C-alpha positions, 0 to 999 in steps of 0.5 A, a space after each residue: 499500500 502506498 501513501 500519498 502526501 499532500 502539502 498544506 501551506 501555513 503562514 508563519 504565525 499559524 505555524 508558530 501558534 501550532 508549534 507552541 502547543 506541541 509536546 516535546 518531540 511532537 511535530 506540527 503534523 502530529 499535533 494536527 492529526 491529533 486535533 482532527 482525531 479529536 474533532 472526528 470523535 467529539 463532533 466539534 472542538 471543545 471550547 471553554 464555556 461551550 455547550 450545545 
C-alpha cells in the first residue's frame, strides 16, 4: 500500500501558534492529526464555556 502526501501551506504565525502547543518531540503534523482525531470523535472542538 502506498501513501500519498499532500502539502498544506501555513503562514508563519499560524505555524508558530501550532508549534507552541506541541509536546516535546511532537511535530506540527502530529498535532494536527491529533486535533482532527478529537474533532472526528467529539464532533466539534471543545471550547471553554461551550455547550450545545
